[in-house]
N, C-alpha and C positions, 0 to 999 in steps of 0.2 A: 298489408304487405304489398298489394297492387300499387297503392299510391307511392310507397317507398321505392318500389322497382321503377316506376315511371320517373321518379326524381333522379334515380341513378342513370336511367337511360338518357335523360336530358343532359346530365353531366357528361356522359360518355360522348354524346353528340357534339358537345362543346369542345371536348378534348380531341375528338377525331372528326372534325366537320367535313373533311374531304374524303373520308373513307367509308365505303359501303360495307356494312357488316350484317351478318345474319341475326335473326332473333335469338338463336341459341347462344351466340357469342355475347349478345347483350345480357341475357339472363345469367350466364356464367360470370360475367363481370360484376353483375349486381350481387350475386351470392358471395363472391370473394370479398367485395367491399363490405358487405354486411358482416361477414365472419371476422374481418380485420377490425371492424368497429367494435365488435363484441368481445374481442380477445384481450383487451386491456384490463388489468387489475390494479386498483389503487391501494396503496399501503399507508398513505398519509405522510406526514413529515417524519422521516426516519434518517438516521446518519448512515446512509448506504452509498458506498462506492465499490465498484468491482473492477479490478481486484483491489484489496486494501493490503498494505504492507504489514509485516510483523517486525517491528523495530525494537531492539533491545538497547536501552540507554544505560551507559556505564558512567558512574561517577565515583569520586572519593569523598569521604566525609572529612571533617576537620582533623581527624587523627590518622588519615590515610587508609581507612578501611574501605575496601571496594564495595560497591552496591550496583545492582542491575534491576531494571524494571522493563516490563513489556508495554509497548504503546502501539496503537494502530492508526491513530489520527495524526498522520504526519505526511509531509510532501515537500518536494523541492519548490522553493518560491523565487529563486533567482539562480544565476549561474553558479555562484559560490555560497548558496544559502539554503538552509533547511528550516522549516517551521513545524512545530509539533504542539498539539493541544494537550495540556497537562493540568490536572487539578493538583492540589497541594499534596506532596509526597515527601518521603525522605530524599528522593532524587532532587526535587526542587530546592529543598533545604541545602543539599550538598552543592549543587551548581551555583547557588547564590554565594556560597563561601569560596568556591574554587574558580568560578568563572569559566568552567570547561566541562565538556562531556564527550563521550563517543557514542556513535550510533552503529550498532551491528545488525546484521540481518539473520533472523532465525532461519534454520534449515530443517530439512526433513529428518536429519539425524539427531537434532536437538529439540524436537517438539516438546517433550515432557519437561525438560529443564527450562526452556523458554516460557512455557505456560506457567510453570511454578513461580517464576520471578514476577509474574503478572498477578497472581492470586495471593501472594504473601507479601507482607510489608516488613521492611527492615526496621521499622520502629518497634515492631513486635518481635521479630526474629533477626537480631543484628548480624548473624552469620549466614543469612539466607543465600548470599553469593556462593559461599563455600558449600552450603547444603545442596545447592543446585548442581554441584559438581564442576563449577566454573573455576578457572585459574586466571588470575590477573597478571598482566604485564604492563608496566607503566608506559604510556605513550611518550615518545621522545619529543613530541611537538606541543602537546597540551597536558595539563594536569588532570588526567583522567585515565582510567584503565582500559586496555584492550583485553578482550576475552579470547583466550587461546582456542577455545572450542568453536568459535564463530570466525570463519575465514576472512570475511570482508567487513570493514568498518570505516566510518567517516570520523575523522578527528576534528572536533569543533570547539570554537570559542563562543561563549555566550555574548550575543549582541543585545538581547533584551528578553525580559520575561514579564509581560504585562497582561492582565486580564486572562490569565490561564494560557497564554500563547508564548511558547519558547521559540525564539528565533536565534539560530546559530550560524556563525560563519564557518564554512567548511574549509579547514586549513589543509587537509590532505585526505585522500582516499587510500587506504592500505589493504592489501590482499595477500593471502598466503600463495606461494608459488603453485601449490597443488590445485588451485582453482583458476589458474591463468593459462590461456592457450594463445600462442602467437601474439603475446603482449597485451591481450585483452582479458577481462574477467569473463570466464566461461560459465554461463548460467546453468548448463547441463552438469557441470562439475560442482558448482556452488550449491545447487538444489535449494534455493530459497522457497519459503512457503508464503501463502497468502491467507489472510483472514476473511472468512465469509460471514458478514454480519447478519445474513438472513437466517442462519441456523447455528451460529457460534461454532463453526468448525474451521480447521486449518486445511488448506488445499494445496496440493503440489501444482507447479506450473506445467503447462502442456507444451506442445511442439511449436516450432516456428511456423507461422502462417503467412508471413509477408516481410517486406523490407521497408523500413521507415524512410521517409524522404525520397522514396524511389518508386514504389508501386503506383502511387497517386499520379505520377507524371504521365501515365497512360491516358489520362483525361485531358491533357493539355493539347 
């Protein structure tokens, strides 16, 4: 430990070559550095991002029957583009036929229904959309359903689906007036949830802590 402390002292002297500090400050610095070094925990290669969205993908089958599935591995990949990682599902079969889908955001009020469409397959339960308590309204822009119970949705056309990655063109973002304030989607009213991959839970969003593209200007 003495050798370790001496090394930290040398590092401190390099960082603060023109500052005279007491031995006590040197030791405190060493302890802090040691604690920070020891505080890391490795989890290996895991699909973890914080926060992760809870996306509900809506599609029609060839007969016009609506379907919905829950997906977390999705993100915006361009100004008018969304990409979602999907394995083979009824959803992927549907969008291959229709070339369209919607992406809605799960909310605090719809946790149970949104989780259900992620644990049940329409291949086994064809009416799972209805069983979840969802009601479909056909999008006027793409051949896919909007879900009445989910206030905000992206209306998308399929750009590609290769190697399990769905890429969609965002044609429009639609929102119920009930979640709009001053012409903008109000997160507090929408109450979207996040998926926590560390313990498989759904989490509500917290308070505003800063202003994007603004707070960082303080360092300029």
